[in-house]
MIMARTOR-35842 format. One record per residue (C-alpha): residue number from 1; x, y, z. Coordinates in Angstrom, 1 decimal. Last residue first. Layout:
<nodes>
[NUM; [X; Y; Z]]
...
</nodes>
This chain:
<nodes>
[440; [15.1; 183.9; 172.5]]
[439; [17.5; 181.0; 171.9]]
[438; [20.4; 182.8; 173.6]]
[437; [18.4; 183.1; 176.8]]
[436; [17.9; 179.3; 176.9]]
[435; [21.6; 178.7; 176.5]]
[434; [22.4; 181.2; 179.3]]
[433; [19.7; 179.6; 181.5]]
[432; [21.7; 176.4; 181.8]]
[431; [24.3; 178.3; 183.9]]
[430; [22.0; 178.8; 186.8]]
[429; [20.2; 181.8; 188.2]]
[428; [17.8; 181.6; 191.0]]
[427; [14.1; 182.1; 190.3]]
[426; [11.4; 184.2; 192.0]]
[425; [7.6; 184.2; 191.4]]
[424; [4.6; 186.5; 191.0]]
[423; [3.5; 185.0; 187.7]]
[422; [5.0; 181.7; 186.7]]
[421; [7.5; 180.1; 184.2]]
[420; [8.0; 183.0; 181.8]]
[419; [8.5; 185.7; 184.4]]
[418; [10.8; 183.5; 186.5]]
[417; [13.0; 182.9; 183.4]]
[416; [12.9; 186.6; 182.7]]
[415; [14.1; 187.3; 186.2]]
[414; [16.9; 184.7; 185.9]]
[413; [18.2; 186.5; 182.8]]
[412; [18.2; 189.8; 184.7]]
[411; [20.0; 188.2; 187.7]]
[410; [22.6; 186.9; 185.2]]
[409; [23.1; 190.3; 183.7]]
[408; [23.6; 192.0; 187.1]]
[407; [26.1; 189.2; 188.1]]
[406; [27.9; 189.6; 184.7]]
[405; [28.2; 193.4; 185.0]]
[404; [29.6; 193.2; 188.6]]
[403; [32.1; 190.4; 187.9]]
[402; [32.6; 187.9; 190.6]]
[401; [30.3; 185.4; 189.1]]
[400; [27.6; 182.7; 189.8]]
[399; [28.8; 181.4; 193.2]]
[398; [30.9; 184.4; 194.2]]
[397; [28.5; 186.1; 194.2]]
[396; [24.9; 185.3; 193.8]]
[395; [22.2; 185.8; 191.1]]
[394; [18.5; 186.2; 191.8]]
[393; [15.7; 186.9; 189.3]]
[392; [12.4; 188.2; 190.7]]
[391; [9.1; 188.4; 188.9]]
[390; [6.6; 190.6; 190.8]]
[389; [2.8; 191.1; 190.8]]
[388; [1.1; 194.3; 192.1]]
[387; [-2.6; 193.9; 192.2]]
[386; [-4.5; 197.2; 191.7]]
[385; [-7.7; 197.8; 193.7]]
[384; [-9.7; 200.7; 192.2]]
[383; [-11.0; 203.4; 194.5]]
[382; [-8.9; 206.1; 192.9]]
[381; [-5.9; 203.8; 193.3]]
[380; [-6.0; 201.2; 196.0]]
[379; [-2.8; 199.1; 196.0]]
[378; [-3.4; 195.4; 196.4]]
[377; [-2.2; 193.2; 199.3]]
[376; [0.0; 190.2; 198.4]]
[375; [2.9; 192.5; 197.7]]
[374; [4.8; 192.0; 201.0]]
[373; [4.4; 188.3; 200.6]]
[372; [6.5; 188.4; 197.4]]
[371; [9.3; 190.2; 199.3]]
[370; [9.0; 187.9; 202.3]]
[369; [9.3; 184.9; 200.0]]
[368; [12.4; 186.4; 198.4]]
[367; [14.0; 186.9; 201.8]]
[366; [13.2; 183.4; 203.0]]
[365; [14.5; 181.8; 199.8]]
[364; [17.5; 184.1; 200.1]]
[363; [18.3; 182.6; 203.5]]
[362; [18.8; 179.2; 201.8]]
[361; [21.9; 180.6; 200.1]]
[360; [23.5; 180.8; 203.6]]
[359; [25.5; 183.6; 205.3]]
[358; [24.3; 186.4; 203.1]]
[357; [26.3; 189.5; 204.2]]
[356; [25.0; 191.9; 201.5]]
[355; [21.8; 192.1; 199.5]]
[354; [21.6; 194.3; 196.4]]
[353; [18.0; 194.9; 195.2]]
[352; [17.5; 195.9; 191.6]]
[351; [14.2; 197.5; 190.2]]
[350; [12.7; 197.4; 186.8]]
[349; [9.3; 198.9; 185.8]]
[348; [10.6; 201.6; 183.5]]
[347; [14.0; 202.7; 184.7]]
[346; [16.9; 201.1; 186.6]]
[345; [15.3; 201.7; 190.0]]
[344; [17.9; 200.9; 192.7]]
[343; [17.8; 199.4; 196.3]]
[342; [20.8; 198.9; 198.5]]
[341; [21.4; 196.6; 201.5]]
[340; [23.8; 197.3; 204.4]]
[339; [21.2; 198.7; 206.9]]
[338; [18.5; 196.2; 206.0]]
[337; [15.9; 196.9; 203.4]]
[336; [12.3; 195.6; 203.9]]
[335; [10.5; 199.0; 204.0]]
[334; [12.5; 200.1; 201.0]]
[333; [10.8; 197.3; 199.0]]
[332; [7.3; 198.4; 200.1]]
[331; [8.0; 202.1; 199.3]]
[330; [9.6; 201.4; 195.9]]
[329; [6.6; 199.3; 194.9]]
[328; [4.2; 202.0; 196.1]]
[327; [6.0; 204.6; 194.0]]
[326; [6.1; 202.4; 191.0]]
[325; [2.4; 201.5; 191.4]]
[324; [1.4; 205.2; 191.7]]
[323; [3.4; 206.0; 188.6]]
[322; [1.6; 203.4; 186.7]]
[321; [-1.8; 204.7; 187.9]]
[320; [-0.8; 208.2; 186.8]]
[319; [0.4; 206.7; 183.5]]
[318; [-3.1; 205.6; 182.5]]
[317; [-5.5; 202.9; 183.7]]
[316; [-5.7; 200.5; 180.7]]
[315; [-2.5; 201.3; 178.8]]
[314; [-0.4; 201.9; 181.8]]
[313; [-1.6; 198.7; 183.4]]
[312; [-1.0; 196.8; 180.2]]
[311; [2.6; 198.0; 180.3]]
[310; [3.0; 197.0; 183.9]]
[309; [1.7; 193.4; 183.4]]
[308; [4.3; 191.9; 185.7]]
[307; [6.6; 194.3; 187.6]]
[306; [10.3; 193.4; 187.3]]
[305; [12.8; 192.7; 190.1]]
[304; [16.5; 191.8; 189.6]]
[303; [17.8; 190.5; 192.9]]
[302; [21.6; 190.7; 193.2]]
[301; [23.1; 188.6; 196.0]]
[300; [26.1; 188.8; 198.2]]
[299; [27.9; 186.0; 199.9]]
[298; [29.7; 185.3; 203.3]]
[297; [32.9; 183.5; 203.9]]
[296; [34.8; 186.8; 204.3]]
[295; [37.3; 188.9; 202.4]]
[294; [35.5; 188.2; 199.1]]
[293; [32.3; 189.7; 200.7]]
[292; [33.7; 193.3; 200.7]]
[291; [35.0; 193.1; 197.2]]
[290; [31.7; 191.8; 195.8]]
[289; [29.8; 194.6; 197.6]]
[288; [32.2; 197.2; 196.2]]
[287; [31.7; 195.8; 192.7]]
[286; [27.9; 195.8; 193.1]]
[285; [27.9; 199.4; 194.3]]
[284; [30.2; 200.5; 191.5]]
[283; [27.9; 198.7; 188.9]]
[282; [24.8; 200.4; 190.4]]
[281; [26.1; 204.0; 190.5]]
[280; [24.4; 205.5; 187.5]]
[279; [21.5; 203.0; 187.5]]
[278; [19.3; 205.2; 189.7]]
[277; [19.1; 205.4; 193.5]]
[276; [15.6; 205.6; 194.8]]
[275; [13.5; 208.8; 195.2]]
[274; [10.6; 207.1; 193.6]]
[273; [9.7; 209.6; 190.8]]
[272; [12.9; 211.6; 190.6]]
[271; [15.2; 208.6; 190.4]]
[270; [18.5; 209.4; 192.1]]
[269; [22.1; 209.9; 191.1]]
[268; [21.9; 213.1; 189.0]]
[267; [19.0; 214.5; 191.1]]
[266; [21.1; 214.2; 194.3]]
[265; [24.0; 216.1; 192.7]]
[264; [21.7; 218.8; 191.7]]
[263; [20.3; 219.0; 195.3]]
[262; [23.8; 219.1; 196.7]]
[261; [24.7; 222.0; 194.4]]
[260; [21.5; 223.8; 195.4]]
[259; [22.4; 223.4; 199.1]]
[258; [25.9; 224.6; 198.5]]
[257; [24.6; 227.7; 196.8]]
[256; [22.1; 228.3; 199.6]]
[255; [24.8; 227.9; 202.2]]
[254; [26.8; 230.6; 200.4]]
[253; [23.9; 233.0; 200.5]]
[252; [23.3; 232.4; 204.2]]
[251; [27.0; 233.0; 204.8]]
[250; [26.8; 236.3; 203.1]]
[249; [23.8; 237.4; 205.1]]
[248; [25.5; 236.4; 208.3]]
[247; [28.5; 238.5; 207.2]]
[246; [26.5; 241.6; 206.9]]
[245; [24.7; 241.1; 210.2]]
[244; [28.0; 240.6; 212.0]]
[243; [29.3; 243.7; 210.4]]
[242; [26.5; 245.7; 211.9]]
[241; [26.5; 244.1; 215.3]]
[240; [30.1; 244.6; 216.1]]
[239; [30.0; 246.9; 219.1]]
[238; [33.1; 248.7; 220.4]]
[237; [34.7; 249.0; 223.8]]
[236; [38.4; 249.7; 223.9]]
[235; [38.9; 251.5; 227.2]]
[234; [40.0; 255.1; 228.0]]
[233; [40.0; 255.7; 231.8]]
[232; [38.7; 259.1; 233.0]]
[231; [38.6; 259.7; 236.8]]
[230; [35.1; 260.3; 237.9]]
[229; [33.4; 263.6; 238.2]]
[228; [30.0; 262.3; 237.3]]
[227; [29.9; 264.5; 234.2]]
[226; [33.5; 263.5; 233.3]]
[225; [32.6; 259.9; 233.5]]
[224; [29.7; 260.4; 231.2]]
[223; [32.0; 262.2; 228.7]]
[222; [34.6; 259.5; 229.1]]
[221; [32.2; 256.9; 227.9]]
[220; [30.7; 258.9; 225.2]]
[219; [34.1; 259.8; 223.7]]
[218; [35.4; 256.2; 224.1]]
[217; [32.3; 255.0; 222.2]]
[216; [32.7; 257.6; 219.5]]
[215; [36.4; 256.8; 219.0]]
[214; [35.9; 253.1; 218.9]]
[213; [32.9; 253.2; 216.6]]
[212; [34.4; 255.3; 213.8]]
[211; [38.0; 254.9; 212.7]]
[210; [39.3; 251.9; 214.7]]
[209; [36.1; 249.9; 214.8]]
[208; [35.0; 250.8; 211.3]]
[207; [38.4; 250.0; 209.8]]
[206; [38.7; 246.7; 211.8]]
[205; [35.3; 245.6; 210.8]]
[204; [35.8; 246.4; 207.1]]
[203; [39.2; 244.6; 207.1]]
[202; [37.5; 241.6; 208.7]]
[201; [34.7; 241.6; 206.2]]
[200; [37.1; 241.8; 203.3]]
[199; [39.0; 238.8; 204.6]]
[198; [35.8; 236.8; 205.1]]
[197; [34.6; 237.8; 201.7]]
[196; [37.8; 236.6; 200.1]]
[195; [37.9; 233.3; 202.1]]
[194; [34.2; 232.6; 201.3]]
[193; [34.8; 233.4; 197.6]]
[192; [37.8; 231.0; 197.5]]
[191; [35.6; 228.3; 199.0]]
[190; [32.8; 229.1; 196.5]]
[189; [35.3; 228.9; 193.6]]
[188; [36.5; 225.5; 194.7]]
[187; [33.0; 224.1; 195.2]]
[186; [31.9; 225.5; 191.9]]
[185; [34.9; 223.9; 190.1]]
[184; [34.1; 220.6; 191.7]]
[183; [30.5; 220.8; 190.5]]
[182; [31.8; 221.7; 187.0]]
[181; [34.1; 218.7; 187.0]]
[180; [31.4; 216.3; 188.2]]
[179; [29.0; 217.5; 185.5]]
[178; [31.7; 217.3; 182.8]]
[177; [32.5; 213.8; 183.9]]
[176; [28.9; 212.9; 183.8]]
[175; [28.7; 214.3; 180.3]]
[174; [31.7; 212.3; 179.2]]
[173; [30.4; 209.1; 180.8]]
[172; [27.0; 209.7; 179.2]]
[171; [28.5; 210.5; 175.7]]
[170; [30.5; 207.2; 175.9]]
[169; [27.3; 205.4; 176.9]]
[168; [25.5; 207.1; 174.1]]
[167; [28.1; 205.8; 171.6]]
[166; [27.8; 202.3; 173.0]]
[165; [24.0; 202.6; 172.8]]
[164; [24.1; 203.2; 169.1]]
[163; [26.6; 200.5; 168.5]]
[162; [24.4; 198.1; 170.5]]
[161; [21.4; 199.3; 168.6]]
[160; [23.2; 198.6; 165.3]]
[159; [24.2; 195.1; 166.5]]
[158; [20.6; 194.4; 167.7]]
[157; [19.1; 195.6; 164.4]]
[156; [21.6; 193.5; 162.4]]
[155; [20.7; 190.5; 164.5]]
[154; [17.0; 191.2; 164.0]]
[153; [17.7; 191.3; 160.2]]
[152; [19.6; 188.0; 160.3]]
[151; [16.7; 186.4; 162.3]]
[150; [14.2; 187.6; 159.8]]
[149; [16.3; 186.1; 157.0]]
[148; [16.5; 182.9; 158.9]]
[147; [15.2; 180.8; 156.0]]
[146; [13.2; 178.9; 158.7]]
[145; [10.8; 181.9; 159.1]]
[144; [9.9; 181.9; 155.5]]
[143; [9.4; 178.2; 155.6]]
[142; [7.0; 178.6; 158.5]]
[141; [4.9; 181.0; 156.4]]
[140; [4.9; 178.6; 153.5]]
[139; [3.9; 175.8; 155.9]]
[138; [1.0; 177.9; 157.1]]
[137; [0.0; 178.6; 153.5]]
[136; [-0.1; 174.9; 152.5]]
[135; [-3.8; 174.6; 153.2]]
[134; [-4.6; 177.2; 150.5]]
[133; [-7.7; 175.7; 149.1]]
[132; [-9.0; 174.4; 152.4]]
[131; [-8.1; 177.6; 154.1]]
[130; [-5.0; 179.6; 155.1]]
[129; [-5.4; 183.3; 154.4]]
[128; [-4.4; 184.5; 157.9]]
[127; [-1.2; 182.3; 157.9]]
[126; [0.0; 183.8; 154.7]]
[125; [-0.8; 187.3; 155.9]]
[124; [1.1; 186.6; 159.1]]
[123; [4.2; 185.4; 157.2]]
[122; [4.2; 188.4; 154.9]]
[121; [3.6; 190.9; 157.6]]
[120; [6.5; 189.7; 159.7]]
[119; [8.9; 189.8; 156.7]]
[118; [7.7; 193.2; 155.8]]
[117; [8.1; 194.5; 159.4]]
[116; [11.7; 193.1; 159.4]]
[115; [12.6; 194.9; 156.2]]
[114; [11.2; 198.1; 157.6]]
[113; [13.0; 197.7; 160.8]]
[112; [16.3; 197.2; 158.9]]
[111; [15.7; 200.5; 157.2]]
[110; [14.9; 202.1; 160.5]]
[109; [18.1; 200.8; 162.0]]
[108; [20.2; 202.3; 159.1]]
[107; [18.3; 205.6; 159.5]]
[106; [19.0; 205.4; 163.3]]
[105; [22.7; 205.0; 162.7]]
[104; [22.8; 208.1; 160.5]]
[103; [20.9; 210.0; 163.2]]
[102; [23.5; 208.8; 165.7]]
[101; [26.3; 210.3; 163.7]]
[100; [24.4; 213.5; 162.9]]
[99; [23.9; 214.2; 166.7]]
[98; [21.7; 217.3; 167.4]]
[97; [18.5; 215.4; 166.3]]
[96; [19.4; 212.7; 168.9]]
[95; [16.3; 213.1; 171.2]]
[94; [13.9; 213.7; 168.3]]
[93; [15.1; 210.7; 166.3]]
[92; [15.0; 208.6; 169.4]]
[91; [11.3; 209.6; 170.0]]
[90; [10.4; 208.8; 166.4]]
[89; [12.1; 205.4; 166.8]]
[88; [10.4; 204.7; 170.1]]
[87; [7.0; 205.5; 168.5]]
[86; [7.7; 203.2; 165.6]]
[85; [8.7; 200.4; 167.9]]
[84; [5.6; 200.9; 170.0]]
[83; [3.3; 200.6; 167.1]]
[82; [5.0; 197.5; 165.7]]
[81; [5.1; 195.9; 169.2]]
[80; [1.5; 196.7; 169.8]]
[79; [0.5; 195.0; 166.6]]
[78; [2.6; 191.8; 167.4]]
[77; [1.6; 191.9; 171.1]]
[76; [-2.1; 191.8; 169.9]]
[75; [-1.6; 189.4; 167.0]]
[74; [-0.9; 186.6; 169.5]]
[73; [-4.6; 186.7; 170.5]]
[72; [-5.5; 185.7; 167.0]]
[71; [-4.5; 182.1; 167.8]]
[70; [-3.1; 180.4; 164.6]]
[69; [-1.0; 178.3; 166.9]]
[68; [2.6; 178.2; 165.5]]
[67; [2.3; 181.2; 163.1]]
[66; [0.5; 183.3; 165.7]]
[65; [3.0; 182.6; 168.4]]
[64; [5.9; 183.3; 166.1]]
[63; [4.4; 186.6; 165.0]]
[62; [3.6; 187.7; 168.6]]
[61; [7.2; 187.0; 169.6]]
[60; [8.5; 189.0; 166.6]]
[59; [6.4; 192.0; 167.6]]
[58; [7.5; 191.7; 171.2]]
[57; [11.2; 191.5; 170.1]]
[56; [10.8; 194.6; 168.0]]
[55; [9.2; 196.4; 171.0]]
[54; [12.0; 195.3; 173.3]]
[53; [14.6; 196.7; 170.8]]
[52; [12.8; 200.0; 170.7]]
[51; [12.3; 200.1; 174.5]]
[50; [16.0; 199.6; 175.0]]
[49; [16.7; 202.5; 172.6]]
[48; [14.2; 204.6; 174.6]]
[47; [16.0; 203.9; 177.9]]
[46; [19.4; 204.8; 176.4]]
[45; [18.1; 208.1; 174.9]]
[44; [16.4; 209.0; 178.2]]
[43; [19.6; 208.4; 180.1]]
[42; [21.4; 210.7; 177.6]]
[41; [18.9; 213.4; 178.3]]
[40; [19.4; 213.1; 182.1]]
[39; [23.2; 213.6; 181.7]]
[38; [22.5; 216.5; 179.3]]
[37; [20.2; 218.1; 181.9]]
[36; [22.9; 217.8; 184.6]]
[35; [25.3; 219.7; 182.5]]
[34; [22.7; 222.4; 181.9]]
[33; [22.0; 222.5; 185.6]]
[32; [25.7; 223.0; 186.3]]
[31; [25.8; 226.0; 183.9]]
[30; [22.6; 227.5; 185.2]]
[29; [23.9; 227.3; 188.8]]
[28; [27.2; 228.9; 187.7]]
[27; [25.4; 231.8; 186.1]]
[26; [23.3; 232.4; 189.3]]
[25; [26.5; 232.2; 191.4]]
[24; [28.2; 234.8; 189.2]]
[23; [25.2; 237.2; 189.5]]
[22; [25.1; 236.8; 193.3]]
[21; [28.9; 237.1; 193.5]]
[20; [28.8; 240.3; 191.5]]
[19; [26.2; 241.7; 193.8]]
[18; [28.3; 240.9; 196.8]]
[17; [31.4; 242.2; 195.1]]
[16; [29.8; 245.5; 194.4]]
[15; [28.4; 245.6; 198.0]]
[14; [31.9; 245.3; 199.5]]
[13; [33.5; 247.8; 197.1]]
[12; [30.8; 250.4; 197.8]]
[11; [31.2; 249.8; 201.5]]
[10; [35.0; 250.3; 201.4]]
[9; [34.6; 253.5; 199.2]]
[8; [32.0; 254.9; 201.5]]
[7; [34.1; 254.2; 204.6]]
[6; [37.2; 255.7; 203.0]]
[5; [35.2; 258.8; 201.9]]
[4; [33.6; 259.3; 205.3]]
[3; [36.9; 258.8; 207.1]]
[2; [38.4; 261.6; 205.0]]
[1; [41.2; 261.1; 202.5]]
</nodes>
């Protein structure tokens, strides 16, 4: 075979594999992105299920407040809770339309919701129509509540939602595993592709050098020497610019694939709005922190942070204002982080701050005070000053628990205690709060 034919065949082979690699890389990126979208989808389902339960609780809270006081202001959270619960249910139905098992659970939950709504409406109607002739209506409404039928329905709803969320958590772990597996496969395949193209590039360079460039260079060199009358001396001098350019293009393409893979991995573990870590790695981070502090006399703390009045802010000024508040909150909290601390956004208006190497519990009072002080100045949004108010719950390890899930739960309970007792406040967890939380 002629040199021309061999060279043409080699180049055609090289470019064929380059094009095939581009197509293959594109397909792999789409595959990994699909896996990531399923992970994000499952997070949306879990967040919406929590919103559903929260809305039902808000509606019940408004009902209890109205029955006890007769104050019409309590009807506002009741009505908003009803509306929000229906919206969350519709959203969940849309998100899980591809899962017959979850749709079946949602139908059961919706049936229980209907019963709960009827019970709430009955008691509120009785309280509304109380007058001199029907003075006993308020007592009738209270009697309906005391029968505990409404509590039993809410317990059923909670159990059904827990079962619903457990299924979604299993799906989430499966989908996260699929995403990690696909990412590992891409890394392995790209490493093999690099080796293959490197080998093919070396063969091409050797072939071109030996069969084309080297003979031509030697011919030109010795021709010049002959013209000058010098003694001829054949030397191996060959340029490699062409193959170097080809390989550089390949490496650029490989770097792009790795960069895209790294970006997808970042999206799976970070909140897209604030750039903070999301809840996917929070339990692992808390566990690692507990293990590291157990080897010393120091402590770690979990600060559960919630924005006060965030839902009303969204309702009054719109979601753009809410997003601006979330971004500003993340920015101010990040500005206070030490090297070993971690900050997460769990979703909605909830943040978690993990503090390590706490020598004395009293230091946390100073830290919490600094956090609250950081939010004394309002955020200016479109010329409107927005006050950012926080409620912070703090739980310590090993004082309160050495279990990552418990310490997170305890900080959440303490946060709700702080929210009930005073605006823009912080509260440390203590065991008496467990009984109070069970009474909610």
